[in-house]
C-alpha positions in Angstrom: 0.0 -0.2 0.0 1.5 3.3 -1.1 2.0 5.9 1.7 -0.6 8.8 2.0 0.8 12.0 0.5 1.2 14.9 2.7 -0.3 17.3 0.8 -3.9 15.7 0.0 -5.0 15.6 -3.9 -7.9 18.2 -4.3 -9.6 18.9 -7.4 -8.3 22.2 -9.4 -11.3 23.9 -8.8 -10.7 23.6 -4.8 -7.2 24.9 -5.2 -8.4 28.0 -7.0 -11.0 28.8 -4.2 -8.0 28.2 -1.6 -5.6 30.4 -3.3 -8.0 33.3 -3.3 -8.7 32.7 0.4 -5.1 32.9 1.1 -4.7 36.3 -0.8 -7.5 37.8 1.0 -6.2 36.3 4.1 -2.9 38.3 3.7 -4.8 41.5 3.7 -6.6 40.8 6.7 -3.4 40.0 8.4 -2.1 43.4 7.4 -4.9 45.1 9.5 -6.1 42.8 12.2 -3.4 43.8 14.8 -4.0 47.4 14.2 -7.5 48.2 14.1 -7.7 49.4 17.7 -4.3 51.3 17.5 -5.3 52.9 14.2 -8.7 54.4 15.4 -7.2 55.5 18.9 -3.6 56.6 17.9 -4.1 58.0 14.4 -7.6 58.9 14.2 -7.7 60.3 17.8 -10.7 58.4 19.0 -11.1 57.5 22.7 -9.7 53.9 23.3 -13.0 53.0 24.9 -15.2 53.9 21.7 -12.6 52.4 19.6 -12.9 49.1 21.4 -16.7 49.3 21.0 -16.2 49.7 17.3 -13.8 46.7 17.2 -16.7 44.8 18.8 -19.1 45.8 16.1 -17.1 43.7 13.6 -18.4 40.6 15.2 -21.7 41.9 16.1 -22.4 42.4 12.4 -22.0 38.6 12.0 -25.2 38.0 14.0 -26.8 39.2 10.9 -24.3 38.4 8.2 -24.1 34.7 9.1 -27.6 34.0 8.8 -28.0 35.9 5.3 -25.0 34.6 3.9 -26.2 30.9 4.4 -29.8 31.9 3.2 -28.3 33.8 0.0 -25.8 30.6 -0.9 -28.9 28.4 -1.0 -31.0 31.0 -2.9 -28.2 32.4 -5.6 -25.5 29.9 -5.0 -22.5 30.0 -2.9 -20.1 31.3 -5.5 -22.3 34.6 -6.3 -22.9 34.9 -2.5 -19.1 35.0 -1.5 -18.5 37.6 -4.5 -20.9 39.9 -2.8 -19.6 39.5 0.5 -16.0 40.2 -0.8 -17.4 43.1 -2.5 -18.9 44.5 0.8 -15.8 43.8 2.8 -13.7 45.4 0.4 -16.0 48.7 0.6 -15.7 48.6 4.5 -11.9 48.3 4.4 -11.9 51.3 2.0 -13.9 53.1 4.2 -12.0 53.0 7.1 -9.3 55.0 5.5 -11.8 57.9 5.8 -12.8 57.7 9.3 -12.4 60.9 11.3 -15.2 60.7 13.8 -16.6 57.8 15.9 -19.7 57.4 14.3 -17.8 56.9 10.8 -15.8 54.1 12.7 -18.8 52.2 13.9 -20.2 52.3 10.2 -17.0 51.4 8.6 -16.4 48.4 11.1 -20.1 47.4 10.7 -19.7 47.0 6.8 -16.5 45.2 7.2 -18.0 42.8 9.9 -21.2 42.4 7.8 -19.1 41.4 4.6 -16.9 39.0 6.6 -20.0 37.3 8.1 -21.7 36.8 4.7 -18.4 35.4 3.4 -17.6 32.9 5.7 -20.7 30.5 5.3 -20.7 31.0 1.4 -17.1 29.9 1.4 -17.7 26.8 3.4 -20.4 25.9 1.6 -18.5 26.4 -1.9 -15.6 24.3 -0.6 -17.7 21.5 0.8 -19.2 21.4 -2.8 -16.2 21.6 -5.2 -14.5 18.4 -3.4 -15.8 14.8 -3.0 -17.5 14.2 0.5 -14.6 11.9 1.4 -12.3 15.0 0.8 -14.1 17.6 2.9 -11.8 17.0 6.1 -8.8 17.7 3.7 -9.8 20.6 2.1 -10.7 22.0 5.3 -7.5 21.2 6.8 -5.3 22.8 3.7 -7.5 25.7 4.1 -6.9 26.1 7.8 -3.1 25.8 7.0 -3.2 28.5 4.3 -5.1 30.7 5.9 -2.7 31.0 8.9 0.1 31.3 6.3 -1.9 34.2 5.0 -2.5 35.8 8.1 1.2 35.4 9.0 2.6 36.9 5.9 0.1 40.0 6.3 1.2 40.5 9.9 4.9 40.6 8.7 4.2 42.8 5.7 2.0 45.3 7.7 5.0 45.3 10.6 7.1 46.7 8.0 4.9 49.3 6.7 3.1 50.7 9.8 4.5 53.6 11.3 2.7 55.5 14.2 4.3 58.8 12.9 2.8 58.2 9.4 -1.0 58.0 9.4 -0.5 57.4 5.5 1.1 54.4 6.2 -2.1 53.0 8.0 -4.5 54.3 4.9 -1.8 52.1 2.8 -2.7 49.2 4.9 -6.1 49.5 4.5 -6.1 50.0 0.8 -4.0 47.0 0.6 -6.7 45.0 2.5 -9.7 46.3 0.5 -7.7 45.3 -2.7 -7.0 41.6 -1.5 -10.7 41.2 -1.0 -11.3 42.6 -4.6 -8.6 40.5 -6.1 -10.5 37.4 -5.0 -13.5 38.1 -7.2 -11.8 37.6 -10.5 -10.6 34.6 -9.4 -14.1 33.3 -8.5 -15.3 34.5 -11.7 -12.6 32.5 -13.5 -14.5 29.4 -12.2 -17.4 30.1 -14.2 -18.2 27.1 -16.6 -15.1 25.3 -15.1 -17.0 22.4 -13.9 -20.9 21.3 -13.4 -20.3 21.4 -10.0 -19.6 25.2 -9.9 -22.1 25.7 -12.4 -24.5 24.1 -9.9 -23.7 26.1 -7.0 -24.6 29.3 -9.0 -28.3 27.9 -9.4 -31.0 28.8 -7.2 -32.5 25.8 -5.0 -36.0 27.0 -5.5 -36.8 24.2 -8.3 -36.0 21.6 -5.5 -38.9 22.7 -3.4 -37.6 21.4 0.1 -35.3 24.3 0.6 -38.4 26.7 0.6 -40.2 24.5 3.0 -38.8 25.2 6.3 -35.5 26.8 5.5 -33.7 27.6 8.9 -36.5 25.7 11.1 -35.6 22.6 9.1 -32.1 23.2 10.3 -33.1 24.0 13.9 -35.1 20.7 14.0 -32.0 18.7 13.5 -31.1 17.4 16.8 -27.7 16.1 16.0 -26.8 19.5 14.3 -28.1 21.2 17.2 -25.6 19.2 19.7 -22.8 20.2 17.2 -24.0 24.0 17.2 -23.8 24.1 21.1 -20.5 22.3 21.3 -19.0 24.6 18.6 -20.4 27.7 20.6 -18.8 26.4 23.7 -15.3 25.6 22.2 -15.2 28.8 20.7 -16.1 30.8 24.0 -13.6 29.0 25.9 -10.9 28.6 23.2 -10.4 30.6 20.2 -12.0 33.8 21.8 -9.9 33.8 25.0 -6.7 33.8 23.0 -7.9 37.3 22.0 -9.4 38.2 25.3 -7.8 36.7 28.1 -4.5 35.6 26.9 -3.1 39.0 25.9 -4.3 40.3 29.1 -3.3 37.8 31.7 0.2 37.2 29.8 1.1 41.2 29.8 -0.5 42.1 33.2 0.0 39.3 36.2 2.2 37.3 33.4 4.5 40.3 33.3 5.8 39.8 29.9 6.2 42.6 27.2 4.4 43.0 24.2 7.2 41.6 22.2 7.1 38.7 24.1 3.2 38.3 23.5 4.2 38.7 19.7 6.7 35.8 20.2 3.8 33.5 21.6 1.2 34.4 18.6 4.1 33.7 16.2 4.7 30.3 17.8 1.1 29.8 17.3 0.7 30.6 13.5 4.0 28.9 12.7 2.8 25.5 14.4 -0.3 25.7 12.4 1.4 26.1 9.2 3.7 23.4 9.9 1.8 20.8 11.7 -1.7 20.9 10.0 -0.9 18.5 7.2 0.7 15.9 9.4 -2.2 16.0 11.7 -4.5 15.6 9.0 -2.8 12.5 7.9 -2.7 11.2 11.3 -6.4 11.8 11.6 -7.2 9.6 8.6 -9.5 6.8 9.2 -10.4 8.2 13.2 -13.2 9.4 14.4 -14.0 13.4 14.1 -15.2 13.3 17.6 -12.1 11.9 19.0 -10.2 15.0 17.0 -12.8 17.2 18.9 -12.0 15.3 22.2 -8.2 15.9 21.6 -9.0 19.5 20.9 -10.5 20.1 24.1 -7.8 18.4 25.9 -5.1 20.6 24.2 -7.1 23.8 24.8 -7.5 22.8 28.5 -3.7 22.1 28.5 -3.3 25.3 27.0 -4.9 27.3 30.0 -3.1 25.2 32.6 0.3 25.9 30.9 -0.7 29.8 30.8 -1.6 29.8 34.5 1.5 28.2 35.5 3.4 30.7 33.3 1.9 33.6 35.2 4.1 32.3 38.4 7.3 32.8 36.4 7.5 36.8 36.9 7.7 38.0 33.5 11.1 36.1 32.9 12.3 35.0 29.5 11.1 31.5 31.0 7.5 33.0 31.4 7.8 34.0 27.7 8.9 30.4 26.7 5.9 29.2 28.7 3.3 31.2 27.2 4.8 30.5 23.9 4.5 26.6 24.6 1.0 27.3 25.4 0.0 28.9 22.1 1.8 25.8 20.4 -0.4 23.5 22.2 -3.5 25.7 21.4 -2.2 25.3 17.6 -2.1 21.6 17.9 -5.7 21.8 18.8 -6.6 23.7 16.2 -5.1 21.4 13.6 -7.4 18.8 15.0 -10.4 20.9 14.8 -10.1 21.9 11.3 -10.6 18.2 9.6 -13.5 17.6 12.3 -15.9 20.3 12.8 -16.7 21.9 9.6 -16.6 18.8 7.5 -19.0 17.2 9.9 -21.5 20.1 9.7 -21.3 19.9 5.7 -21.7 15.9 5.9 -25.0 16.5 8.3 -26.2 19.1 5.6 -28.5 18.3 3.0 -27.5 19.7 -0.5 -30.6 22.2 -0.7 -29.9 23.5 3.0 -26.1 23.2 2.8 -25.8 27.1 2.9 -28.3 27.5 6.0 -26.2 24.8 7.9 -23.0 26.8 7.3 -24.7 30.1 8.4 -25.8 28.4 11.5 -22.5 26.8 12.1 -20.7 30.0 11.6 -23.3 31.7 13.7 -22.0 29.6 16.7 -18.5 30.7 16.1 -20.0 34.3 16.4 -21.8 33.5 19.3 -18.7 32.0 21.3 -16.5 35.2 19.7 -19.1 37.5 21.4 -19.6 35.8 24.6 -16.0 34.8 25.4 -14.6 38.5 26.0 -17.7 39.2 28.0 -16.8 36.4 30.4 -13.2 37.4 30.5 -13.6 41.2 31.0 -16.0 40.4 34.0 -13.5 38.0 35.4 -10.4 40.3 34.6 -12.1 43.0 36.2 -12.7 41.3 39.5 -8.9 40.3 39.5 -10.0 36.9 38.9 -7.7 36.1 35.9 -6.4 33.1 37.6 -9.7 31.7 38.5 -10.9 32.2 35.0 -8.0 30.2 33.6 -8.9 27.3 35.9 -12.8 27.8 34.7 -11.6 27.6 31.1 -9.7 24.2 31.6 -12.7 22.6 33.4 -14.9 24.1 30.6 -12.9 22.4 28.3 -13.3 18.8 29.9 -16.9 19.7 29.7 -16.4 20.1 26.0 -14.5 16.8 25.4 -17.3 15.0 27.5 -20.0 16.6 25.1 -17.7 15.7 21.9 -17.6 12.0 23.3 -21.4 12.0 23.7 -21.7 13.5 20.0 -20.4 10.2 18.6 -23.3 8.0 19.8 -25.5 10.2 17.3 -23.3 10.1 14.2 -23.3 7.5 11.5 -19.8 5.9 11.0 -19.6 7.7 7.8 -20.3 11.5 9.3 -17.8 10.3 12.0 -14.9 9.2 10.1 -12.0 11.4 8.5 -11.7 9.6 5.1 -8.5 9.9 3.0 -8.4 12.3 0.4 -7.5 10.0 -2.5 -10.3 8.4 -4.5 -10.2 4.8 -4.5 -9.5 2.7 -7.7 -12.6 2.1 -9.6 -14.6 5.0 -8.6 -14.9 8.5 -10.3 -12.9 11.4 -9.5 -16.1 13.5 -8.5 -15.9 17.0 -8.7 -13.2 17.3 -10.8 -13.5 19.8 -13.8 
C-alpha cells in the first residue's frame, strides 16, 4: 500500500478557491493587529469607543452569517461569496476615511457584515467543489493556508505601519480592500470550469424542499443542534479567549512585554502552518469526535500552562511557557479543522447546505461574542487565575460533550476519510 501524500490531492477548483482565500487572508493579516491602534492613535478616537467599534465587527456577524447561508442556498455560494467580498472591500476602503467615532462604527459594521457573509458562503463552496470524502482534507488545507496568509500579512504590515505616519495605515487598509477585490476575478474564472461550480450558481427554489422550512428545518436537526452548542462552547472557551484573556493575563499578571506576546502568537501561527497536514494524515481513518475530544484536551492544557507561566514573574522562561501554551493551542486547532466543519457539511443536505453553514458560523460568532464578556468580567474582578481554571474545566465539559456526540453520528459522518479517490470510483468534482 502506497504511503499517503502529505499534501492531499484535491480538485483544481478547490485549489483555485483556496488560493483566493489565502490572498484575502494576507490582507486581513495586514490590518487585524492594528485596528484599535489605528482608531485611537492615528484618528484620535477614545480607546473605549475604539474598542466598541472593534466589537461591532463581530456583532455584525449575527446578521451576516444567517444571511450568507440563506443567500448561498438561494442564489449560489459563489455569487454570495463575491457579494460578501465586495462589501468587505468597501468596508476596508471606508476605514481609511474615518475621522469621527460614528464613521468608525459604520466602517466596522460594513467590514464585519461582509466578512460574516463570506464565511458560510465559502464553507458551502469548498464543501461542494470536492467529493464528500475530501471535505476533511480541504478544510484542513484551508486552515493551513489561512494561517500562512495571516502570518505573511502580519509581517508585511509590521514593515509598513508607522505610528508617526497616518498614510502608512491608509496604505494598509487600501491593500486589505484590494486583496478582497483580487479574490473576485478568481471566483469569476471558475464560471464554466465544472458542473459542480455551475450548480452552485443555481437557486434551489426548483428543489422545493429548501423553501419549505428553511432555517426551521435546520433547527429541527437534533444532531446538528448538539454540534452547534458544542461549537459555541469550544469557541467561547478557546479561540475567543486567545484574543481576550490570554493577552491581558500574559502582559498583566504574567509580566511579559508586548514583544513577548508577539513571540507567543508567532509560535501559534508557525505551528499551525507546519503541523496541519501532518495532523490531517494522522487523523485519516479516525473518528472526528476523537479529534474534537483531543481539541478540548489541548485547549484545556493551554490554560493550565498559561496559569503556570503566570508564576514565572515575567522572565524569559515565562515567555517560553506562554509560547508553549500557544503551540499546544495550535495543535488543537489543527485537530479541529478536519473534524468540525466537514462534520457539519456531511450532516447538511444539498438544498440546505448554505443554511447549515450559516448556523454553524453563527455558533462561532456567538462564542467570539460571549468569550470576551466572560473574560472582561473576570479580569475586572481580578479573577484572571480563577478564570483560567474555569476555562480548563469547561474544556473538560466540551470533551465529554464531544464523546457523547459520537453516539448520535453515523460511522460515515464521524470518520475522516483519505482524500485519495479509490480505484474504480470516479474522481468526483473534478472539472
